[in-house]
N, C-alpha and C positions, 0 to 999 in steps of 0.2 A: 532602560532596556527598550529595544524596538519591537514592534508588533510583528507577528508572522506575515509573510508576504501573501498576496492573493494566490500565487502559484502553490506555495506550501499548503495553504488552507484547502485548496481544491484537491490536492493529492491526499491530504489527511482525510478529507471527506470520502474519497475512494477507498482508502485503507480501512477506515472505520466501518464503512458499509460492508466491505468484504470480510473483515475479521471480527467485527463486533466489539473491538477495543476502542473505547472512547478517548478523545483527546481533551485534557483539562488545562493545558498550558496556556500561557498568555504572551510568551515572548518568542522571538524568532529562534532563539537557541533551544527552547523547550520544543518547538515545532520540529526543529532539526533532529533533536534527540528522539522524539516520538517516531519520526520517519525511519531513522537508523535502527531503532529497536524493533520495528514491525514490518519493514520492507521484505524481509525474507519470508515471513509467513504469508504476506500479501501475494508475493510472486508465486509461492507454492500453491495457494488457493486458486489463483487465476490459471495457472498451468493445469491443475487438476480439473478445473471447470472446462477448459478447452479440450482436454483429453476425453472427458465424459461426453462432450458434445460432438466431437469430431473424430474420436478414436485416435489411432496412430497416424492417420493421414497427415502428411506434411511434417512429420517428426524429423528434426535435423540430426538426431543422434544416430541414424542408420548409416 
């Protein structure tokens, strides 16, 4: 099994910092699974943070 890529590990660090969900895997596949399982929550948290900082300004849903 191959190790996670540097790009995967950097993104996992961002996800973990935002969500508090740690990564304990050791393979590229486990890294991919972690990202797939947590990316939705990560994006929701980033979006909520942006809205709280900037309000509705720049919202593309209008």
